[in-house]
C-alpha positions as YAML, in Angstrom:
chain: A
units: angstrom
residues:
- id: 1
  name: LEU
  ca: [2.64, -7.12, -7.25]
- id: 2
  name: TRP
  ca: [-0.47, -5.50, -5.59]
- id: 3
  name: ILE
  ca: [-1.77, -7.31, -2.61]
- id: 4
  name: ASP
  ca: [-4.99, -6.67, -0.35]
- id: 5
  name: GLY
  ca: [-7.48, -8.35, 1.37]
- id: 6
  name: VAL
  ca: [-10.83, -7.23, 2.12]
- id: 7
  name: THR
  ca: [-12.70, -8.79, 5.22]
- id: 8
  name: GLN
  ca: [-16.60, -10.18, 4.60]
- id: 9
  name: ARG
  ca: [-19.17, -11.11, 6.78]
- id: 10
  name: VAL
  ca: [-20.55, -14.76, 5.69]
- id: 11
  name: ARG
  ca: [-22.72, -17.38, 6.90]
- id: 12
  name: GLU
  ca: [-20.82, -20.43, 7.88]
- id: 13
  name: GLY
  ca: [-21.92, -23.73, 9.54]
- id: 14
  name: GLY
  ca: [-25.26, -21.51, 10.91]
- id: 15
  name: GLN
  ca: [-23.00, -18.60, 11.96]
- id: 16
  name: VAL
  ca: [-22.01, -15.18, 10.75]
- id: 17
  name: VAL
  ca: [-18.33, -15.22, 10.59]
- id: 18
  name: ASN
  ca: [-15.44, -12.69, 9.40]
- id: 19
  name: VAL
  ca: [-13.36, -14.11, 6.53]
- id: 20
  name: THR
  ca: [-10.77, -12.17, 4.12]
- id: 21
  name: ALA
  ca: [-10.94, -12.35, 0.48]
- id: 22
  name: VAL
  ca: [-7.04, -11.67, -0.48]
- id: 23
  name: ILE
  ca: [-6.22, -10.95, -3.90]
- id: 24
  name: ALA
  ca: [-2.80, -10.50, -5.60]
- id: 25
  name: THR
  ca: [-2.45, -8.53, -9.06]
- id: 26
  name: ALA
  ca: [0.68, -7.83, -11.06]
- id: 27
  name: THR
  ca: [1.95, -6.40, -14.23]
- id: 28
  name: ASN
  ca: [2.58, -8.43, -16.89]
- id: 29
  name: ALA
  ca: [5.57, -8.21, -19.55]
- id: 30
  name: GLU
  ca: [3.35, -6.20, -21.63]
- id: 31
  name: GLY
  ca: [2.47, -3.91, -19.07]
- id: 32
  name: HIS
  ca: [-1.36, -5.12, -18.17]
- id: 33
  name: ARG
  ca: [-2.38, -5.55, -15.20]
- id: 34
  name: VAL
  ca: [-3.68, -9.36, -14.00]
- id: 35
  name: ILE
  ca: [-5.14, -11.11, -11.41]
- id: 36
  name: VAL
  ca: [-2.35, -13.53, -10.22]
- id: 37
  name: GLY
  ca: [-4.06, -14.83, -7.64]
- id: 38
  name: PHE
  ca: [-7.36, -14.88, -5.43]
- id: 39
  name: ASP
  ca: [-8.27, -16.89, -1.76]
- id: 40
  name: ILE
  ca: [-10.59, -16.89, 1.16]
- id: 41
  name: VAL
  ca: [-8.55, -17.20, 4.63]
- id: 42
  name: THR
  ca: [-9.99, -17.11, 7.93]
- id: 43
  name: THR
  ca: [-7.73, -14.59, 9.83]
- id: 44
  name: GLU
  ca: [-5.53, -11.96, 8.08]
- id: 45
  name: ASP
  ca: [-2.28, -12.85, 9.94]
- id: 46
  name: SER
  ca: [1.08, -13.53, 8.69]
- id: 47
  name: ALA
  ca: [0.94, -17.69, 8.12]
- id: 48
  name: ALA
  ca: [-2.21, -16.77, 5.97]
- id: 49
  name: TRP
  ca: [-0.46, -14.12, 3.91]
- id: 50
  name: THR
  ca: [2.67, -16.33, 3.60]
- id: 51
  name: ALA
  ca: [0.53, -19.41, 2.62]
- id: 52
  name: PHE
  ca: [-0.89, -16.90, -0.05]
- id: 53
  name: LEU
  ca: [2.38, -15.98, -1.31]
- id: 54
  name: ARG
  ca: [3.95, -19.19, -1.59]
- id: 55
  name: SER
  ca: [0.80, -20.33, -3.41]
- id: 56
  name: LEU
  ca: [1.43, -17.71, -5.97]
- id: 57
  name: VAL
  ca: [5.08, -18.71, -6.32]
- id: 58
  name: ALA
  ca: [4.52, -22.13, -6.33]
- id: 59
  name: ARG
  ca: [2.28, -21.26, -9.44]
- id: 60
  name: GLY
  ca: [4.96, -19.52, -10.90]
- id: 61
  name: LEU
  ca: [5.23, -15.97, -9.70]
- id: 62
  name: ALA
  ca: [8.48, -14.89, -10.15]
- id: 63
  name: GLY
  ca: [10.91, -11.93, -10.76]
- id: 64
  name: VAL
  ca: [8.76, -9.40, -8.20]
- id: 65
  name: GLN
  ca: [10.48, -6.30, -7.99]
- id: 66
  name: LEU
  ca: [8.17, -3.96, -5.96]
- id: 67
  name: VAL
  ca: [5.23, -5.50, -3.65]
- id: 68
  name: ILE
  ca: [2.62, -2.71, -2.74]
- id: 69
  name: SER
  ca: [0.06, -3.13, 0.05]
- id: 70
  name: ASP
  ca: [-0.96, -1.94, 3.57]
- id: 71
  name: ALA
  ca: [1.23, -1.55, 6.50]
- id: 72
  name: HIS
  ca: [-0.47, -4.72, 8.41]
- id: 73
  name: GLY
  ca: [2.21, -6.53, 10.20]
- id: 74
  name: GLY
  ca: [1.12, -10.09, 8.53]
- id: 75
  name: ILE
  ca: [1.30, -8.77, 5.07]
- id: 76
  name: LYS
  ca: [5.06, -7.34, 5.54]
- id: 77
  name: ALA
  ca: [6.27, -10.11, 7.42]
- id: 78
  name: ALA
  ca: [5.17, -12.60, 4.84]
- id: 79
  name: ILE
  ca: [6.56, -10.50, 2.01]
- id: 80
  name: ALA
  ca: [9.93, -10.61, 3.77]
- id: 81
  name: GLN
  ca: [9.56, -14.10, 4.21]
- id: 82
  name: VAL
  ca: [8.56, -15.14, 0.62]
- id: 83
  name: LEU
  ca: [9.51, -12.23, -1.45]
- id: 84
  name: GLY
  ca: [12.37, -11.03, 0.13]
- id: 85
  name: GLU
  ca: [14.19, -9.83, -2.59]
- id: 86
  name: ALA
  ca: [11.45, -7.34, -3.53]
- id: 87
  name: THR
  ca: [11.20, -3.70, -2.37]
- id: 88
  name: TRP
  ca: [8.19, -3.06, -0.13]
- id: 89
  name: GLN
  ca: [5.99, 0.08, -0.47]
- id: 90
  name: ARG
  ca: [3.21, 1.08, 1.69]
- id: 91
  name: CYS
  ca: [0.20, 1.58, -0.25]
- id: 92
  name: ARG
  ca: [-0.69, 5.31, -0.49]
- id: 93
  name: THR
  ca: [-4.27, 5.08, -0.05]
- id: 94
  name: HIS
  ca: [-4.12, 3.26, 3.01]
- id: 95
  name: PHE
  ca: [-1.50, 5.40, 4.62]
- id: 96
  name: MET
  ca: [-3.68, 8.16, 3.28]
- id: 97
  name: ALA
  ca: [-6.57, 6.87, 5.21]
- id: 98
  name: ASN
  ca: [-4.61, 6.20, 8.31]
- id: 99
  name: LEU
  ca: [-3.31, 9.92, 8.28]
- id: 100
  name: ALA
  ca: [-6.96, 11.29, 7.80]
- id: 101
  name: THR
  ca: [-7.46, 9.73, 11.51]
- id: 102
  name: ARG
  ca: [-5.23, 12.12, 13.03]
- id: 103
  name: VAL
  ca: [-6.84, 15.36, 12.06]
- id: 104
  name: PRO
  ca: [-10.37, 16.77, 12.51]
- id: 105
  name: LYS
  ca: [-12.46, 16.48, 9.16]
- id: 106
  name: SER
  ca: [-12.52, 20.07, 8.47]
- id: 107
  name: ASN
  ca: [-8.43, 20.07, 7.97]
- id: 108
  name: TRP
  ca: [-8.41, 16.93, 6.44]
- id: 109
  name: PRO
  ca: [-9.13, 18.48, 2.41]
- id: 110
  name: MET
  ca: [-6.09, 21.00, 2.98]
- id: 111
  name: ILE
  ca: [-3.95, 18.47, 4.40]
- id: 112
  name: ALA
  ca: [-4.67, 15.85, 2.01]
- id: 113
  name: ALA
  ca: [-3.67, 18.34, -1.03]
- id: 114
  name: LEU
  ca: [-0.55, 18.91, 0.71]
- id: 115
  name: VAL
  ca: [0.50, 15.51, 1.08]
- id: 116
  name: ARG
  ca: [-0.67, 14.39, -2.36]
- id: 117
  name: SER
  ca: [1.50, 17.07, -3.97]
- id: 118
  name: ILE
  ca: [3.99, 14.85, -2.62]
- id: 119
  name: PHE
  ca: [3.59, 12.28, -4.99]
- id: 120
  name: GLU
  ca: [2.88, 14.47, -7.92]
- id: 121
  name: GLN
  ca: [6.64, 15.67, -8.08]
- id: 122
  name: PRO
  ca: [8.62, 14.90, -11.62]
- id: 123
  name: ASP
  ca: [11.55, 13.45, -10.11]
- id: 124
  name: ARG
  ca: [13.13, 12.25, -6.62]
- id: 125
  name: GLU
  ca: [15.07, 15.30, -5.59]
- id: 126
  name: SER
  ca: [11.54, 17.33, -6.45]
- id: 127
  name: THR
  ca: [9.80, 14.84, -4.35]
- id: 128
  name: TRP
  ca: [12.06, 14.83, -1.45]
- id: 129
  name: ALA
  ca: [12.14, 18.85, -1.46]
- id: 130
  name: GLN
  ca: [8.49, 18.90, -1.69]
- id: 131
  name: LEU
  ca: [8.07, 16.60, 1.50]
- id: 132
  name: SER
  ca: [10.06, 19.03, 3.49]
- id: 133
  name: ASP
  ca: [7.79, 21.71, 2.54]
- id: 134
  name: VAL
  ca: [4.97, 19.87, 3.12]
- id: 135
  name: VAL
  ca: [6.33, 18.68, 6.91]
- id: 136
  name: SER
  ca: [7.24, 22.35, 7.73]
- id: 137
  name: LYS
  ca: [3.91, 23.97, 6.07]
- id: 138
  name: LEU
  ca: [2.10, 21.19, 8.76]
- id: 139
  name: THR
  ca: [4.14, 22.06, 11.49]
- id: 140
  name: SER
  ca: [3.62, 25.75, 11.17]
- id: 141
  name: ALA
  ca: [0.09, 25.23, 11.06]
- id: 142
  name: GLY
  ca: [0.26, 23.41, 14.48]
- id: 143
  name: PHE
  ca: [-0.06, 19.54, 12.62]
- id: 144
  name: GLY
  ca: [3.13, 18.70, 14.34]
- id: 145
  name: ASP
  ca: [1.74, 14.94, 15.14]
- id: 146
  name: VAL
  ca: [0.86, 14.74, 11.21]
- id: 147
  name: ALA
  ca: [4.21, 15.93, 9.98]
- id: 148
  name: THR
  ca: [6.01, 13.39, 12.49]
- id: 149
  name: THR
  ca: [3.91, 10.54, 10.88]
- id: 150
  name: LEU
  ca: [4.63, 11.74, 7.42]
- id: 151
  name: LEU
  ca: [8.09, 11.73, 7.89]
- id: 152
  name: ASP
  ca: [8.33, 8.29, 9.79]
- id: 153
  name: ALA
  ca: [6.41, 6.89, 6.74]
- id: 154
  name: ALA
  ca: [8.47, 9.00, 4.13]
- id: 155
  name: ASP
  ca: [10.62, 5.82, 2.99]
- id: 156
  name: ASP
  ca: [7.78, 3.51, 2.79]
- id: 157
  name: VAL
  ca: [5.45, 5.44, 0.77]
- id: 158
  name: LEU
  ca: [8.10, 6.34, -1.67]
- id: 159
  name: ALA
  ca: [9.89, 3.63, -2.27]
- id: 160
  name: PHE
  ca: [8.54, 4.01, -5.99]
- id: 161
  name: MET
  ca: [11.26, 6.73, -6.42]
- id: 162
  name: ALA
  ca: [13.68, 3.36, -6.87]
- id: 163
  name: PHE
  ca: [12.04, 2.61, -10.25]
- id: 164
  name: PRO
  ca: [12.07, 4.68, -13.42]
- id: 165
  name: GLY
  ca: [9.96, 7.54, -13.69]
- id: 166
  name: ASP
  ca: [7.92, 6.64, -16.49]
- id: 167
  name: HIS
  ca: [6.26, 3.97, -14.01]
- id: 168
  name: TRP
  ca: [5.66, 6.13, -11.27]
- id: 169
  name: ALA
  ca: [1.96, 7.00, -11.73]
- id: 170
  name: LYS
  ca: [1.60, 3.04, -11.70]
- id: 171
  name: ILE
  ca: [3.26, 1.99, -8.69]
- id: 172
  name: ARG
  ca: [2.61, 4.73, -6.14]
- id: 173
  name: SER
  ca: [-0.28, 3.44, -5.19]
- id: 174
  name: ASN
  ca: [-2.74, 0.45, -4.41]
- id: 175
  name: ASN
  ca: [-5.68, 2.50, -5.63]
- id: 176
  name: PRO
  ca: [-6.25, 0.01, -8.29]
- id: 177
  name: GLN
  ca: [-6.54, -2.73, -6.06]
- id: 178
  name: GLU
  ca: [-8.84, -1.01, -3.67]
- id: 179
  name: ARG
  ca: [-11.61, -0.68, -7.01]
- id: 180
  name: LEU
  ca: [-10.84, -3.95, -8.06]
- id: 181
  name: ASN
  ca: [-11.68, -5.24, -4.23]
- id: 182
  name: LYS
  ca: [-15.04, -3.51, -4.29]
...
């Protein structure tokens, strides 16, 4: 299950206010992505996400094994409360955007290429070995804070590895959701 929200400014009662369009996409039994829920909420907090996820469950959503989202605290709390049996994974797209804010723009292409190489490995052992190599390279290049951030987030962004390797390419990112939001 991929969940995300996009904040929009809208006119309401003669005022311009922010609302968030929240959307959930899932993979059905045939392996196709389908939109399973959409709503507009006034604040993107734990209560709103909890209500949204409960509405999906009430309409029949079941068997969720993995939820991919950004690391927003409200989303994580709602997932734990409503879909507690599911594994949570931090969206790679959101993580990379967060990581980009920690480095000068001129260094980002090199760092992004290094970090992306972690996700392209064929198996669990290679992925963790590549993570170690990237952390070492970042540290020796003077980006120790980026290396620390990467290590701190490793379990969250690499949760997809608990699933069969055939599924990795489809579940390691929230990128399709990001395109859908646009």
